[in-house]
C-alpha positions in Angstrom: 0.0 0.0 0.0 1.1 3.6 -0.6 1.8 6.1 2.1 -1.4 7.9 1.2 -3.4 4.6 1.5 -1.7 3.7 4.8 -2.4 7.2 6.2 -6.0 7.2 5.2 -6.5 3.7 6.6 -5.1 4.7 10.0 -7.1 8.0 10.1 -10.3 6.2 9.3 -9.8 4.0 12.4 -9.4 6.8 14.8 -12.1 8.5 16.8 -12.3 12.2 16.2 -10.9 13.0 19.6 -7.7 10.9 19.2 -4.6 12.8 17.9 -2.3 11.1 15.5 1.4 11.7 15.8 3.0 10.5 12.6 6.4 9.1 13.5 8.7 10.0 10.7 12.1 8.9 12.2 14.5 7.6 9.5 12.1 8.6 6.7 13.0 11.3 4.2 11.6 14.8 4.0 9.8 13.8 0.8 7.7 11.2 2.7 6.9 13.7 5.5 5.8 16.2 2.8 3.5 13.6 1.3 1.8 13.1 4.6 1.7 16.8 5.3 -0.1 17.4 2.0 -2.8 15.0 3.2 -3.5 17.3 6.1 -1.2 15.9 8.9 0.5 18.5 11.0 1.9 16.6 14.0 5.1 14.6 13.4 7.3 12.7 15.9 11.0 12.2 15.8 13.3 10.1 18.0 16.6 11.8 17.5 17.6 15.5 18.0 20.0 15.4 15.1 17.3 14.2 12.7 14.6 16.6 13.7 17.0 19.6 13.6 18.0 18.6 10.0 14.4 18.2 8.9 12.9 21.2 10.6 14.4 23.9 8.2 13.3 22.0 5.1 9.6 21.7 6.0 6.6 24.0 6.6 6.7 25.9 9.9 3.2 25.0 10.9 4.3 21.4 11.6 4.2 20.6 15.3 7.3 18.6 16.0 7.2 16.1 18.9 10.4 14.6 20.3 9.4 11.1 21.4 12.8 9.4 21.9 15.1 9.4 24.9 16.5 12.9 25.2 19.9 13.7 26.7 20.1 16.9 28.6 23.1 18.3 26.6 20.9 18.2 23.4 17.9 20.1 24.7 19.4 23.4 23.5 19.3 22.3 19.9 15.5 21.9 19.8 14.3 24.4 22.5 13.7 27.1 20.0 11.1 25.2 17.9 10.0 21.9 19.4 6.3 21.9 20.2 6.2 19.0 22.7 8.8 16.7 24.3 7.0 13.5 25.1 9.9 11.7 26.7 10.6 13.5 30.0 12.0 10.8 32.2 14.0 12.6 34.9 14.0 15.7 37.0 17.4 16.6 35.6 15.9 16.7 32.1 12.8 18.7 33.1 15.1 21.3 34.7 17.2 21.6 31.5 14.1 22.0 29.3 12.9 24.7 31.6 16.2 26.5 31.5 16.5 26.3 27.7 12.9 27.3 27.1 13.5 30.4 29.2 16.4 31.4 27.0 13.9 31.5 24.1 11.2 33.2 26.1 8.7 30.4 25.5 7.0 27.6 27.2 7.6 24.1 26.0 4.9 21.4 26.4 6.1 18.2 27.9 4.7 14.8 28.7 6.0 12.8 31.7 7.2 9.4 30.3 6.1 6.8 32.8 7.7 3.3 32.9 4.8 0.9 32.6 6.5 -1.9 30.6 8.1 -4.9 32.3 11.1 -4.7 29.8 14.3 -3.4 31.4 15.2 -1.5 28.2 12.3 0.9 28.4 13.0 4.4 29.8 10.6 6.2 32.1 9.8 7.5 35.5 8.4 5.3 38.2 4.9 6.3 39.2 6.1 7.8 42.5 8.7 9.9 40.6 6.1 11.2 38.2 3.8 12.2 41.0 6.7 14.0 42.7 7.6 16.0 39.6 4.0 16.9 39.0 3.7 18.2 42.5 6.8 20.4 42.1 5.3 21.7 38.8 2.0 22.5 40.5 3.9 24.4 43.3 5.4 26.8 40.7 8.7 25.2 39.7 9.5 24.9 36.0 7.9 28.2 34.9 8.9 27.7 31.3 7.3 24.3 30.7 3.8 23.1 30.6 3.1 19.5 31.7 0.2 18.6 29.4 0.0 14.9 30.0 1.7 11.5 30.2 3.3 9.1 27.8 4.0 5.4 28.1 5.1 2.3 26.1 3.8 -1.1 26.7 5.9 -4.3 26.7 6.6 -5.7 23.3 4.6 -8.8 23.6 1.7 -10.8 21.9 0.0 -10.9 25.3 -2.9 -8.5 24.9 -4.0 -8.7 28.5 -0.5 -7.6 29.7 -0.5 -4.7 27.2 -4.0 -3.7 28.4 -2.9 -3.9 32.1 0.0 -1.7 31.4 -2.0 0.9 29.5 -4.6 1.0 32.2 -1.9 1.6 34.8 -1.0 4.8 33.0 -4.7 5.7 32.5 -5.3 5.4 36.2 -2.3 7.7 37.0 -3.6 10.2 34.3 -7.0 10.3 36.0 -5.4 10.8 39.4 -3.2 13.7 38.3 -6.1 15.2 36.3 -7.9 15.9 39.6 -5.2 18.5 40.4 -4.7 20.1 37.0 -6.6 19.5 33.7 -4.3 17.3 31.5 -4.8 17.2 27.8 -2.8 14.3 26.5 -2.5 10.6 27.3 0.0 9.3 24.7 -0.1 5.5 24.4 0.0 3.1 21.5 2.1 2.6 18.4 1.6 0.9 15.1 1.1 -2.6 16.6 -1.0 -1.8 19.7 -2.8 1.5 19.2 -6.3 0.0 19.0 -5.8 -1.5 22.5 -4.4 1.9 23.7 -7.5 3.7 22.5 -9.7 1.2 24.2 -7.8 1.9 27.4 -8.2 5.7 27.1 -5.4 7.0 24.9 -6.2 10.3 23.1 -2.9 10.5 21.3 -1.1 7.7 19.4 2.3 7.5 17.8 2.3 5.6 14.5 5.2 5.3 12.2 5.8 2.1 10.2 2.0 1.6 9.7 2.1 4.9 7.7 5.5 5.2 6.2 6.4 1.5 5.9 9.4 -0.3 7.3 12.3 2.0 8.6 15.6 2.1 6.9 18.2 2.0 9.7 21.2 1.9 7.3 21.2 5.7 6.8 
């Protein structure tokens, strides 16, 4: 299937209140432009170097989301234009984003990435750490960021019940924090598991290979 057919198939599966983040990592500017021309405006990238290379070559109304693990020393390269950083997984990182956003006189939207998977390789905050950071944010720390929600990745497994359990863990935390400040975004689900994520309450999904095709990691 073509990129256009893939994109339309995904969009037709989504409820109107679920945001699609088109994950364009490793894919060329031409492919992003093709999806942009279909009406997509929110794109996700994993690596700072890649998004900083693509940003100048594409329309400025694209909302870029950084969804991969972010090192503190690379925040400065994206602070001037990034719309949302979905992968905030430490207090050290949130402080750096706040500092760099202040230099650009702007607020950067962030999602707290919570570790819900059983896999050791997954990054993320423990639930207690996420609550602690959110409490500090509510008390007035981090003036140049806006915590707009939570992000999580389920274990890579065929076990649908385990995936559902992990997504519901994040949904429960989202509902708990939402009592203190209205949160907009619960980012769960990727190409293989987004229907389950939506069933569990996700209102933002991150889909790459199901739109763009298999990634070329040889670049």
